[in-house]
VOPADO-590089 format. One record per residue (C-alpha): residue number from 1; x, y, z. Coordinates in pm, whole numbers. Example, Ala and Ser with C-alpha at 12.3 -4.5 7.8 and 13.67 -1.06 7.14 Angstrom:
BEGIN
@k = 1 | u = 1230 | v = -450 | w = 780
@k = 2 | u = 1367 | v = -106 | w = 714
//
This chain:
BEGIN
@k = 1 | u = -424 | v = 544 | w = 2495
@k = 2 | u = -793 | v = 480 | w = 2432
@k = 3 | u = -827 | v = 206 | w = 2135
@k = 4 | u = -978 | v = 310 | w = 1819
@k = 5 | u = -1326 | v = 131 | w = 1683
@k = 6 | u = -1316 | v = 60 | w = 1310
@k = 7 | u = -1556 | v = 359 | w = 1237
@k = 8 | u = -1305 | v = 590 | w = 1397
@k = 9 | u = -1036 | v = 472 | w = 1184
@k = 10 | u = -1227 | v = 505 | w = 886
@k = 11 | u = -1313 | v = 846 | w = 988
@k = 12 | u = -961 | v = 960 | w = 1025
@k = 13 | u = -874 | v = 779 | w = 678
@k = 14 | u = -1168 | v = 977 | w = 504
@k = 15 | u = -1026 | v = 1307 | w = 635
@k = 16 | u = -652 | v = 1204 | w = 487
@k = 17 | u = -846 | v = 1101 | w = 158
@k = 18 | u = -999 | v = 1442 | w = 100
@k = 19 | u = -668 | v = 1619 | w = 163
@k = 20 | u = -513 | v = 1355 | w = -102
@k = 21 | u = -787 | v = 1416 | w = -356
@k = 22 | u = -751 | v = 1784 | w = -349
@k = 23 | u = -384 | v = 1766 | w = -373
@k = 24 | u = -418 | v = 1549 | w = -683
@k = 25 | u = -659 | v = 1775 | w = -850
@k = 26 | u = -430 | v = 2070 | w = -795
@k = 27 | u = -157 | v = 1882 | w = -944
@k = 28 | u = -306 | v = 1685 | w = -1211
@k = 29 | u = -220 | v = 1366 | w = -1046
@k = 30 | u = -413 | v = 1059 | w = -1178
@k = 31 | u = -555 | v = 814 | w = -897
@k = 32 | u = -827 | v = 569 | w = -844
@k = 33 | u = -978 | v = 398 | w = -540
@k = 34 | u = -847 | v = 40 | w = -522
@k = 35 | u = -901 | v = -303 | w = -390
@k = 36 | u = -1163 | v = -304 | w = -102
@k = 37 | u = -1177 | v = 70 | w = -121
@k = 38 | u = -1297 | v = 38 | w = -473
@k = 39 | u = -1546 | v = -232 | w = -379
@k = 40 | u = -1662 | v = -17 | w = -95
@k = 41 | u = -1731 | v = 257 | w = -351
@k = 42 | u = -1926 | v = 57 | w = -592
@k = 43 | u = -2123 | v = -183 | w = -326
@k = 44 | u = -2148 | v = 59 | w = -48
@k = 45 | u = -2073 | v = 391 | w = -168
@k = 46 | u = -1814 | v = 408 | w = 113
@k = 47 | u = -1617 | v = 180 | w = 331
@k = 48 | u = -1699 | v = -173 | w = 335
@k = 49 | u = -1826 | v = -187 | w = 689
@k = 50 | u = -1537 | v = -404 | w = 832
@k = 51 | u = -1248 | v = -249 | w = 641
@k = 52 | u = -1022 | v = -9 | w = 816
@k = 53 | u = -803 | v = 156 | w = 554
@k = 54 | u = -821 | v = 328 | w = 236
@k = 55 | u = -617 | v = 182 | w = -95
@k = 56 | u = -504 | v = 394 | w = -420
@k = 57 | u = -374 | v = 316 | w = -744
@k = 58 | u = -170 | v = 563 | w = -938
@k = 59 | u = 11 | v = 505 | w = -1265
@k = 60 | u = 398 | v = 517 | w = -1215
@k = 61 | u = 446 | v = 860 | w = -1345
@k = 62 | u = 164 | v = 1022 | w = -1134
@k = 63 | u = 281 | v = 801 | w = -825
@k = 64 | u = 636 | v = 938 | w = -856
@k = 65 | u = 535 | v = 1317 | w = -880
@k = 66 | u = 298 | v = 1250 | w = -563
@k = 67 | u = 560 | v = 1064 | w = -341
@k = 68 | u = 810 | v = 1357 | w = -432
@k = 69 | u = 576 | v = 1652 | w = -394
@k = 70 | u = 292 | v = 1569 | w = -144
@k = 71 | u = 298 | v = 1793 | w = 146
@k = 72 | u = 13 | v = 1861 | w = 393
@k = 73 | u = 11 | v = 2102 | w = 698
@k = 74 | u = -280 | v = 1895 | w = 850
@k = 75 | u = -79 | v = 1660 | w = 1065
@k = 76 | u = -48 | v = 1422 | w = 759
@k = 77 | u = 284 | v = 1278 | w = 667
@k = 78 | u = 427 | v = 1038 | w = 370
@k = 79 | u = 642 | v = 746 | w = 410
@k = 80 | u = 774 | v = 606 | w = 47
@k = 81 | u = 1040 | v = 396 | w = -105
@k = 82 | u = 1197 | v = 715 | w = -205
@k = 83 | u = 1290 | v = 878 | w = 108
@k = 84 | u = 1346 | v = 794 | w = 477
@k = 85 | u = 1476 | v = 478 | w = 623
@k = 86 | u = 1178 | v = 214 | w = 618
@k = 87 | u = 1099 | v = -124 | w = 440
@k = 88 | u = 840 | v = -1 | w = 201
@k = 89 | u = 841 | v = -72 | w = -166
@k = 90 | u = 492 | v = 130 | w = -192
@k = 91 | u = 386 | v = 433 | w = 1
@k = 92 | u = 186 | v = 504 | w = 312
@k = 93 | u = 17 | v = 841 | w = 405
@k = 94 | u = -46 | v = 860 | w = 745
@k = 95 | u = -172 | v = 1051 | w = 1041
@k = 96 | u = 103 | v = 1190 | w = 1273
@k = 97 | u = -78 | v = 1369 | w = 1502
@k = 98 | u = -388 | v = 1207 | w = 1628
@k = 99 | u = -344 | v = 826 | w = 1613
@k = 100 | u = -68 | v = 558 | w = 1676
@k = 101 | u = -75 | v = 197 | w = 1552
@k = 102 | u = 97 | v = -66 | w = 1739
@k = 103 | u = 238 | v = -275 | w = 1435
@k = 104 | u = 333 | v = -644 | w = 1398
@k = 105 | u = 622 | v = -555 | w = 1204
@k = 106 | u = 819 | v = -214 | w = 1277
@k = 107 | u = 923 | v = 54 | w = 1024
@k = 108 | u = 1263 | v = 217 | w = 1105
@k = 109 | u = 1074 | v = 548 | w = 1055
@k = 110 | u = 937 | v = 484 | w = 1396
@k = 111 | u = 581 | v = 603 | w = 1507
@k = 112 | u = 309 | v = 562 | w = 1250
@k = 113 | u = -55 | v = 662 | w = 1260
@k = 114 | u = -368 | v = 561 | w = 1068
@k = 115 | u = -263 | v = 515 | w = 690
@k = 116 | u = -371 | v = 512 | w = 361
@k = 117 | u = -186 | v = 288 | w = 105
@k = 118 | u = -70 | v = 409 | w = -222
@k = 119 | u = 43 | v = 157 | w = -502
@k = 120 | u = 189 | v = 248 | w = -809
@k = 121 | u = 50 | v = 89 | w = -1147
@k = 122 | u = 354 | v = -17 | w = -1374
@k = 123 | u = 390 | v = -149 | w = -1710
@k = 124 | u = 474 | v = -505 | w = -1770
@k = 125 | u = 595 | v = -731 | w = -2045
@k = 126 | u = 325 | v = -835 | w = -2267
@k = 127 | u = 476 | v = -1184 | w = -2280
@k = 128 | u = 335 | v = -1360 | w = -1978
@k = 129 | u = 627 | v = -1596 | w = -1916
@k = 130 | u = 865 | v = -1280 | w = -1898
@k = 131 | u = 610 | v = -1105 | w = -1676
@k = 132 | u = 595 | v = -1379 | w = -1431
@k = 133 | u = 982 | v = -1431 | w = -1440
@k = 134 | u = 1020 | v = -1051 | w = -1367
@k = 135 | u = 791 | v = -1074 | w = -1071
@k = 136 | u = 962 | v = -1361 | w = -938
@k = 137 | u = 1262 | v = -1154 | w = -905
@k = 138 | u = 1094 | v = -877 | w = -729
@k = 139 | u = 947 | v = -1121 | w = -484
@k = 140 | u = 1295 | v = -1238 | w = -391
@k = 141 | u = 1377 | v = -893 | w = -323
@k = 142 | u = 1068 | v = -826 | w = -122
@k = 143 | u = 1141 | v = -1145 | w = 101
@k = 144 | u = 1490 | v = -996 | w = 180
@k = 145 | u = 1337 | v = -685 | w = 285
@k = 146 | u = 1110 | v = -834 | w = 490
@k = 147 | u = 1341 | v = -1058 | w = 665
@k = 148 | u = 1572 | v = -761 | w = 738
@k = 149 | u = 1246 | v = -592 | w = 872
@k = 150 | u = 1161 | v = -873 | w = 1076
@k = 151 | u = 1513 | v = -874 | w = 1239
@k = 152 | u = 1478 | v = -492 | w = 1295
@k = 153 | u = 1149 | v = -573 | w = 1494
@k = 154 | u = 1317 | v = -829 | w = 1708
@k = 155 | u = 1587 | v = -577 | w = 1807
@k = 156 | u = 1343 | v = -309 | w = 1902
@k = 157 | u = 1102 | v = -558 | w = 2105
@k = 158 | u = 1383 | v = -803 | w = 2252
@k = 159 | u = 1577 | v = -769 | w = 2567
@k = 160 | u = 1920 | v = -891 | w = 2693
@k = 161 | u = 2077 | v = -1183 | w = 2511
@k = 162 | u = 1803 | v = -1193 | w = 2263
@k = 163 | u = 1852 | v = -845 | w = 2166
@k = 164 | u = 2233 | v = -913 | w = 2095
@k = 165 | u = 2130 | v = -1228 | w = 1894
@k = 166 | u = 1881 | v = -1004 | w = 1674
@k = 167 | u = 2137 | v = -754 | w = 1627
@k = 168 | u = 2377 | v = -1037 | w = 1507
@k = 169 | u = 2096 | v = -1157 | w = 1275
@k = 170 | u = 2048 | v = -810 | w = 1138
@k = 171 | u = 2420 | v = -771 | w = 1062
@k = 172 | u = 2464 | v = -1082 | w = 882
@k = 173 | u = 2153 | v = -996 | w = 672
@k = 174 | u = 2294 | v = -661 | w = 571
@k = 175 | u = 2599 | v = -842 | w = 453
@k = 176 | u = 2422 | v = -1109 | w = 263
@k = 177 | u = 2122 | v = -914 | w = 108
@k = 178 | u = 2279 | v = -564 | w = 96
@k = 179 | u = 2130 | v = -253 | w = 252
@k = 180 | u = 1780 | v = -168 | w = 259
@k = 181 | u = 1836 | v = 133 | w = 41
@k = 182 | u = 1990 | v = -61 | w = -225
@k = 183 | u = 1752 | v = -345 | w = -211
@k = 184 | u = 1440 | v = -72 | w = -246
@k = 185 | u = 1628 | v = 84 | w = -537
@k = 186 | u = 1682 | v = -256 | w = -720
@k = 187 | u = 1303 | v = -311 | w = -651
@k = 188 | u = 1201 | v = 32 | w = -798
@k = 189 | u = 1432 | v = -30 | w = -1114
@k = 190 | u = 1255 | v = -385 | w = -1194
@k = 191 | u = 918 | v = -238 | w = -1165
@k = 192 | u = 1007 | v = 59 | w = -1400
@k = 193 | u = 1172 | v = -150 | w = -1668
@k = 194 | u = 863 | v = -120 | w = -1876
@k = 195 | u = 728 | v = 232 | w = -1866
@k = 196 | u = 368 | v = 286 | w = -1775
@k = 197 | u = 183 | v = 349 | w = -2121
@k = 198 | u = 430 | v = 152 | w = -2342
@k = 199 | u = 297 | v = -185 | w = -2325
@k = 200 | u = -45 | v = -323 | w = -2344
@k = 201 | u = -42 | v = -484 | w = -1993
@k = 202 | u = 22 | v = -327 | w = -1646
@k = 203 | u = 22 | v = -437 | w = -1280
@k = 204 | u = 19 | v = -351 | w = -922
@k = 205 | u = 337 | v = -489 | w = -878
@k = 206 | u = 381 | v = -351 | w = -513
@k = 207 | u = 55 | v = -515 | w = -403
@k = 208 | u = 101 | v = -692 | w = -68
@k = 209 | u = -168 | v = -966 | w = -99
@k = 210 | u = -60 | v = -1058 | w = -448
@k = 211 | u = 289 | v = -1110 | w = -311
@k = 212 | u = 188 | v = -1333 | w = -28
@k = 213 | u = -32 | v = -1547 | w = -264
@k = 214 | u = 255 | v = -1543 | w = -526
@k = 215 | u = -24 | v = -1448 | w = -778
@k = 216 | u = 50 | v = -1107 | w = -948
@k = 217 | u = -234 | v = -911 | w = -1082
@k = 218 | u = -233 | v = -804 | w = -1486
@k = 219 | u = -456 | v = -534 | w = -1622
@k = 220 | u = -520 | v = -404 | w = -1965
@k = 221 | u = -326 | v = -68 | w = -1954
@k = 222 | u = -633 | v = 118 | w = -2128
@k = 223 | u = -820 | v = 54 | w = -1806
@k = 224 | u = -617 | v = 311 | w = -1645
@k = 225 | u = -647 | v = 598 | w = -1865
@k = 226 | u = -1003 | v = 713 | w = -1768
@k = 227 | u = -1156 | v = 803 | w = -1443
@k = 228 | u = -1471 | v = 926 | w = -1304
@k = 229 | u = -1589 | v = 1086 | w = -964
@k = 230 | u = -1826 | v = 847 | w = -735
@k = 231 | u = -1972 | v = 896 | w = -407
@k = 232 | u = -1776 | v = 770 | w = -111
@k = 233 | u = -1888 | v = 846 | w = 241
@k = 234 | u = -2071 | v = 1137 | w = 128
@k = 235 | u = -1761 | v = 1281 | w = -76
@k = 236 | u = -1653 | v = 1249 | w = -442
@k = 237 | u = -1342 | v = 1066 | w = -510
@k = 238 | u = -1195 | v = 917 | w = -842
@k = 239 | u = -1228 | v = 562 | w = -954
@k = 240 | u = -1126 | v = 406 | w = -1276
@k = 241 | u = -1402 | v = 362 | w = -1536
@k = 242 | u = -1301 | v = 20 | w = -1589
@k = 243 | u = -1382 | v = -79 | w = -1227
@k = 244 | u = -1609 | v = -353 | w = -1312
@k = 245 | u = -1370 | v = -550 | w = -1522
@k = 246 | u = -1079 | v = -481 | w = -1296
@k = 247 | u = -1296 | v = -598 | w = -970
@k = 248 | u = -1403 | v = -909 | w = -1148
@k = 249 | u = -1053 | v = -995 | w = -1241
@k = 250 | u = -939 | v = -964 | w = -902
@k = 251 | u = -1237 | v = -1075 | w = -703
@k = 252 | u = -1493 | v = -1258 | w = -934
@k = 253 | u = -1847 | v = -1169 | w = -819
@k = 254 | u = -1752 | v = -871 | w = -600
@k = 255 | u = -2093 | v = -756 | w = -541
@k = 256 | u = -2184 | v = -1068 | w = -309
@k = 257 | u = -2062 | v = -1003 | w = 53
@k = 258 | u = -1799 | v = -1261 | w = 160
@k = 259 | u = -1888 | v = -1509 | w = 452
@k = 260 | u = -1866 | v = -1362 | w = 803
@k = 261 | u = -1545 | v = -1551 | w = 880
@k = 262 | u = -1384 | v = -1383 | w = 560
@k = 263 | u = -1500 | v = -1012 | w = 658
@k = 264 | u = -1132 | v = -941 | w = 743
@k = 265 | u = -969 | v = -599 | w = 857
@k = 266 | u = -607 | v = -514 | w = 963
@k = 267 | u = -746 | v = -550 | w = 1320
@k = 268 | u = -839 | v = -900 | w = 1282
@k = 269 | u = -608 | v = -1019 | w = 993
@k = 270 | u = -270 | v = -877 | w = 1109
@k = 271 | u = -315 | v = -826 | w = 1481
@k = 272 | u = -246 | v = -458 | w = 1450
@k = 273 | u = -398 | v = -209 | w = 1725
@k = 274 | u = -512 | v = 152 | w = 1638
@k = 275 | u = -491 | v = 394 | w = 1927
@k = 276 | u = -592 | v = 774 | w = 1991
@k = 277 | u = -275 | v = 968 | w = 2118
@k = 278 | u = -497 | v = 1141 | w = 2344
//
């Protein structure tokens, strides 16, 4: 298989984003570009040059409808925490026909291609201490999910005695932690304690980077009520009208390019490799 360039990965992501955008319009589903994709829309009118994926936010009610109803006949599939055997607590929409990704940690789902990450925006307690305590409980569940996922990856990649040891580790973890399905369900219940729109604050509770840094994001709920179309790689996609406030909260002065050594993608940061299937 031929390895993909960053620009080729971006083009496949853009193709999927056009499908998602039309689906959301047709089904009255709110979304906004998120994280690096939101910066890219504002600062570059497209992808950040070194970025290799698209991130989206959706208020939880819209996110749930999207996960349960999204369908495409264009070789695009969805992998969410509501279905399938996988370790996700958010959602990936991915190309299933043209591309293949060699991942550091595997999904039970198996083969996955170039993806778009979709994160729910959930209501959170307006009391900071309670919010942080709730988030710690979620992090403990994710730690268990990631640990099980690591053992599953060992099983797939190991041989001989190492494979047997990996099977034993996975068996013990399933006994101690519970099944993946139960862990995901518990995580979803914790995320949904405060219905979106019923509190003054909300968060991207399933954000991977926030989990790694143990620093949850907290936004004003009203910042996810109003959206506008903006240019992205010659197309028109939605962003929150409060993009400046949100991006400054996460990144500070987001209009300044980071130094060369911090211009990271999944290729450089996570060691993943993207390939054409043909």
